[in-house]
TIDO-985583 format. One record per residue (C-alpha): x, y, z; residue in three letters. Coordinates in pm, 1 decimal. Layout:
((X, Y, Z), "ALA")
...
//
This chain:
((5991.9, 6878.3, 13058.1), "MET")
((6028.7, 6520.0, 12936.5), "ILE")
((6193.3, 6396.1, 12618.8), "ASP")
((6249.8, 6039.4, 12505.2), "ILE")
((6441.6, 5869.5, 12228.0), "GLU")
((6286.2, 5557.6, 12080.1), "THR")
((6313.0, 5294.3, 11810.7), "MET")
((5956.9, 5351.9, 11691.4), "GLY")
((5675.0, 5602.1, 11675.3), "GLN")
((5374.1, 5413.2, 11813.2), "THR")
((5286.3, 5354.4, 12181.0), "PRO")
((5455.3, 5012.5, 12158.6), "SER")
((5790.1, 5167.9, 12061.0), "ALA")
((6091.7, 5064.6, 12271.0), "PRO")
((6241.4, 5358.2, 12462.1), "ILE")
((6620.7, 5389.6, 12445.1), "ILE")
((6667.0, 5707.2, 12652.2), "ALA")
((6472.9, 5930.1, 12890.2), "ILE")
((6572.7, 6288.5, 12959.7), "GLY")
((6387.2, 6532.3, 13182.5), "ALA")
((6439.1, 6861.1, 13361.4), "CYS")
((6251.9, 7107.7, 13573.9), "GLU")
((6123.4, 7415.3, 13395.0), "ILE")
((6312.6, 7681.3, 13585.5), "CYS")
((6636.1, 7879.9, 13576.3), "ALA")
((6849.3, 7616.1, 13754.8), "LEU")
((6673.5, 7287.1, 13682.7), "PRO")
((6726.5, 6947.4, 13838.7), "GLU")
((6782.3, 6695.3, 13559.3), "THR")
((6734.6, 6326.2, 13484.1), "PHE")
((6901.0, 6123.5, 13210.2), "TYR")
((6927.1, 5748.3, 13157.9), "ARG")
((7003.6, 5536.1, 12852.9), "VAL")
((6800.8, 5215.2, 12825.5), "ILE")
((6931.3, 4886.9, 12690.4), "ASN")
((6743.7, 4821.0, 12365.8), "LEU")
((6731.0, 4446.3, 12424.6), "GLU")
((6573.4, 4506.2, 12764.3), "SER")
((6313.3, 4741.5, 12614.1), "ALA")
((6221.9, 4479.5, 12351.5), "CYS")
((6205.5, 4199.1, 12607.7), "GLU")
((5956.1, 4416.8, 12796.9), "ALA")
((5730.0, 4423.9, 12488.9), "GLY")
((5870.5, 4710.4, 12283.3), "GLY")
((5836.8, 4671.6, 11906.4), "VAL")
((6111.5, 4808.8, 11682.0), "ILE")
((6007.9, 5008.5, 11375.2), "ASP")
((6253.6, 4950.4, 11085.2), "PRO")
((6187.7, 5299.0, 10943.0), "ALA")
((6295.3, 5455.0, 11273.7), "THR")
((6612.5, 5244.5, 11280.0), "VAL")
((6696.9, 5371.0, 10930.9), "LEU")
((6626.6, 5727.7, 11047.5), "TRP")
((6876.2, 5684.3, 11333.0), "TRP")
((7138.5, 5556.1, 11089.4), "LEU")
((7114.5, 5885.9, 10903.3), "ARG")
((7175.6, 6097.2, 11217.4), "GLN")
((7515.2, 6243.7, 11315.1), "PRO")
((7761.3, 6008.7, 11482.4), "ALA")
((7747.1, 6196.7, 11814.9), "GLU")
((7373.6, 6124.0, 11838.0), "ALA")
((7409.9, 5754.9, 11745.9), "ARG")
((7703.1, 5699.4, 11981.4), "ASP")
((7472.5, 5737.6, 12280.8), "GLU")
((7316.7, 5400.5, 12197.3), "PHE")
((7593.8, 5150.2, 12137.0), "LYS")
((7497.1, 4778.9, 12136.5), "PRO")
((7483.1, 4642.2, 12489.2), "GLY")
((7491.0, 4985.1, 12653.7), "ASP")
((7219.9, 5116.3, 12880.8), "GLY")
((7027.7, 4997.1, 13183.8), "ASP")
((6731.3, 4762.8, 13221.6), "GLU")
((6407.2, 4944.4, 13145.0), "ILE")
((6228.1, 4852.3, 13473.3), "PRO")
((6520.0, 4999.7, 13669.6), "ASP")
((6516.9, 5320.2, 13463.6), "VAL")
((6140.2, 5366.9, 13495.3), "LEU")
((6160.3, 5312.4, 13871.6), "LEU")
((6447.0, 5561.4, 13896.1), "SER")
((6250.3, 5811.9, 13688.2), "PHE")
((5946.0, 5770.6, 13913.0), "THR")
((6157.2, 5836.2, 14220.6), "ARG")
((6318.6, 6141.4, 14060.6), "TRP")
((5977.3, 6290.7, 13977.7), "LEU")
((5860.1, 6219.2, 14332.8), "GLY")
((6165.3, 6394.0, 14474.3), "ALA")
((6109.4, 6716.5, 14278.7), "ILE")
((5730.7, 6713.4, 14332.1), "CYS")
((5612.7, 6488.4, 14617.1), "PRO")
((5245.0, 6569.8, 14557.1), "ASP")
((5140.9, 6382.7, 14243.2), "MET")
((4833.6, 6605.2, 14208.9), "ASN")
((5064.2, 6904.0, 14161.3), "GLN")
((5301.8, 6735.4, 13916.6), "LEU")
((5260.2, 6891.8, 13570.7), "VAL")
((5457.1, 6730.5, 13288.8), "VAL")
((5539.4, 6877.4, 12948.0), "TRP")
((5660.9, 6711.4, 12629.3), "ALA")
((5713.8, 6804.5, 12265.7), "ASN")
((5393.1, 6654.2, 12133.6), "GLY")
((5137.1, 6501.0, 12365.6), "ALA")
((5068.6, 6221.8, 12115.9), "SER")
((5427.5, 6090.0, 12119.9), "PHE")
((5619.8, 6092.8, 12448.5), "ASP")
((5327.2, 6046.9, 12686.8), "PHE")
((5156.9, 5747.4, 12517.5), "PRO")
((5490.8, 5567.7, 12471.6), "ILE")
((5592.3, 5627.0, 12833.4), "LEU")
((5247.9, 5529.2, 12961.7), "THR")
((5258.8, 5203.8, 12766.1), "GLU")
((5613.3, 5127.2, 12884.2), "SER")
((5509.2, 5175.5, 13247.1), "PHE")
((5209.8, 4947.5, 13187.5), "ARG")
((5418.1, 4673.0, 13025.3), "ARG")
((5660.2, 4683.5, 13318.5), "CYS")
((5374.7, 4659.3, 13568.8), "GLY")
((5423.9, 5008.9, 13707.5), "MET")
((5177.7, 5294.3, 13751.4), "PRO")
((5236.8, 5609.8, 13549.5), "ARG")
((5376.0, 5860.0, 13802.5), "PRO")
((5154.9, 6150.2, 13692.2), "TRP")
((4787.8, 6211.6, 13616.6), "HIS")
((4691.9, 6223.9, 13250.4), "PHE")
((4508.1, 6552.1, 13305.0), "TRP")
((4837.5, 6715.1, 13407.5), "ASN")
((5002.6, 6645.7, 13071.1), "GLU")
((5093.5, 6958.4, 12872.5), "ARG")
((5198.6, 6997.6, 12508.5), "ASP")
((5498.5, 7220.0, 12436.1), "TYR")
((5450.8, 7171.9, 12060.6), "ARG")
((5117.5, 7356.0, 12072.1), "THR")
((5268.8, 7655.9, 12252.1), "ILE")
((5562.6, 7655.4, 12009.4), "LYS")
((5328.4, 7662.9, 11709.9), "ALA")
((5168.0, 7985.0, 11837.2), "LEU")
((5500.1, 8167.7, 11799.3), "TYR")
((5666.3, 8023.8, 11485.8), "PRO")
((5892.5, 8328.1, 11455.5), "HIS")
((6048.8, 8268.4, 11799.7), "LEU")
((6286.7, 7978.3, 11745.9), "LYS")
((6451.0, 7761.5, 12010.9), "ALA")
((6824.7, 7794.3, 12068.5), "ASP")
((6973.3, 7463.4, 11952.5), "GLN")
((7320.6, 7521.7, 12098.2), "ARG")
((7301.2, 7192.4, 12290.3), "LEU")
((7238.2, 6988.9, 11975.7), "GLY")
((6954.9, 6753.9, 11887.3), "LYS")
((6852.7, 6392.6, 11950.8), "HIS")
((6995.0, 6363.6, 12299.5), "ASN")
((6699.3, 6326.0, 12533.8), "ALA")
((6837.0, 6549.1, 12810.5), "LEU")
((6966.8, 6816.3, 12574.8), "ASN")
((6631.4, 6821.3, 12396.1), "ASP")
((6444.1, 6850.2, 12727.6), "ALA")
((6666.3, 7139.3, 12841.0), "LEU")
((6628.8, 7319.0, 12507.1), "THR")
((6252.4, 7277.5, 12509.2), "GLN")
((6218.4, 7388.5, 12871.2), "ALA")
((6423.6, 7702.7, 12808.7), "GLU")
((6222.2, 7782.0, 12496.2), "HIS")
((5890.2, 7721.0, 12674.1), "LEU")
((5991.0, 7955.1, 12955.5), "ASN")
((6071.6, 8225.3, 12700.9), "TRP")
((5745.9, 8173.0, 12508.5), "LEU")
((5532.6, 8188.3, 12822.7), "LEU")
((5714.6, 8505.7, 12928.4), "TYR")
((5645.8, 8666.2, 12591.0), "ARG")
((5283.9, 8556.3, 12609.7), "GLN")
((5252.5, 8719.0, 12952.9), "HIS")
((5403.4, 9038.5, 12816.2), "GLN")
((5147.9, 9049.1, 12534.6), "LEU")
((4855.7, 8975.9, 12765.7), "GLU")
((4944.3, 9238.1, 13023.1), "THR")
((5030.7, 9519.5, 12781.9), "ARG")
((4694.0, 9523.7, 12606.1), "VAL")
((4418.5, 9773.4, 12677.4), "LEU")
((4080.4, 9650.8, 12803.1), "TRP")
((3743.7, 9812.4, 12750.5), "ASP")
((3484.7, 9806.4, 13030.3), "SER")
((3341.4, 9469.9, 12926.6), "GLU")
((3682.7, 9301.3, 12920.7), "GLN")
((3781.0, 9449.3, 13256.7), "ALA")
((3444.4, 9349.2, 13402.8), "ALA")
((3485.5, 8995.5, 13270.3), "CYS")
((3827.7, 8962.9, 13435.0), "TYR")
((3684.0, 9090.5, 13765.2), "LEU")
((3387.8, 8851.0, 13736.3), "CYS")
((3124.2, 9121.6, 13738.5), "THR")
((2886.9, 9291.1, 13497.5), "SER")
((2988.1, 9582.2, 13277.1), "ALA")
((2729.2, 9797.8, 13452.8), "ARG")
((2857.2, 9713.3, 13800.5), "ASN")
((3211.9, 9774.6, 13683.2), "PHE")
((3125.5, 10118.3, 13545.7), "ALA")
((2909.7, 10226.6, 13840.2), "GLU")
((3088.9, 10075.9, 14140.4), "ARG")
((3442.8, 9969.8, 14053.4), "ILE")
((3594.4, 10197.5, 13789.6), "ALA")
((3502.2, 10501.6, 13998.6), "CYS")
((3689.6, 10382.2, 14310.7), "LYS")
((3972.9, 10620.3, 14406.2), "PRO")
((4233.2, 10341.9, 14408.4), "ASP")
((4124.6, 10185.7, 14079.0), "PHE")
((4363.8, 10240.0, 13784.3), "PRO")
((4295.8, 10553.4, 13584.8), "LYS")
((4128.5, 10506.8, 13248.4), "ALA")
((4284.1, 10611.2, 12921.7), "ILE")
((4055.2, 10808.6, 12694.3), "ARG")
((4107.4, 10720.6, 12328.0), "LEU")
((3976.9, 10956.9, 12065.5), "ALA")
((3780.4, 10813.5, 11775.4), "ASP")
((3740.4, 10476.6, 11952.0), "VAL")
((3396.7, 10342.5, 12033.0), "ARG")
((3339.8, 10346.7, 12406.8), "GLY")
((3635.1, 10578.7, 12454.3), "GLY")
((3770.6, 10456.4, 12787.1), "LEU")
((4034.3, 10184.0, 12815.4), "ARG")
((4231.7, 10040.4, 13107.6), "TRP")
((4576.2, 9883.0, 13105.8), "LYS")
((4523.5, 9511.8, 13164.3), "ALA")
((4838.6, 9486.4, 13375.3), "GLU")
((4715.2, 9760.0, 13609.8), "GLU")
((4369.4, 9602.9, 13647.8), "VAL")
((4531.2, 9267.4, 13729.9), "MET")
((4757.7, 9434.6, 13984.8), "GLY")
((4463.2, 9611.6, 14148.0), "TRP")
((4269.2, 9286.0, 14176.3), "ALA")
((4570.4, 9110.7, 14327.7), "GLU")
((4615.6, 9387.0, 14585.4), "SER")
((4249.9, 9350.3, 14688.0), "ARG")
((4295.7, 8974.8, 14735.7), "ARG")
((4602.6, 9034.9, 14950.7), "GLU")
((4413.5, 9284.1, 15169.2), "LYS")
((4127.5, 9037.0, 15220.3), "ARG")
((4374.9, 8758.6, 15308.0), "ALA")
((4542.1, 8982.5, 15565.6), "ALA")
//
């Protein structure tokens, strides 16, 4: 999970902090503050409205970015690239999340470009936490770490995403499938499922629902488990 703080909202915005963490129980973390002058010298364009927004934020958030503080942006981007490479050496496997694919990723991509560095991930591996969050508006993130610190925001978002994906898995696996849904999951026809799969002795037992068209239903979680056991037997 990546989060940035900036002095603008467009891809040309100067970045003033980068925070990132793995999405797991005990994540490795990255946090660096960037010197604003350095970010502007590298082509970043300050947005006055964003500066005014920062002036309205709590003192603890503003204090992270005192004049003259922070490191040179090329050094931070290089350090960030190395950190990502250390936690995931295979760039093809590196999946990155952010709170809004139209904000963090374009700004970071443009900053890498202006500094003459390649973006250290593939664009097709970018994921949007904001979209997942919008699917569960009643499940709020725990803001105990506070807001507008790039690392704290990344940690909060990663924890929340983990919880949302867990809840989504619970919902998906606790539903009941009819024969067509089970057949679709097993990549076969409904007829083949009914005649050759559902009748197997080791296949999960169907639930017969009264007053429901089709009658028979299977627990999705059990069908998934059966399919996984078959794959394991073939692999062995």
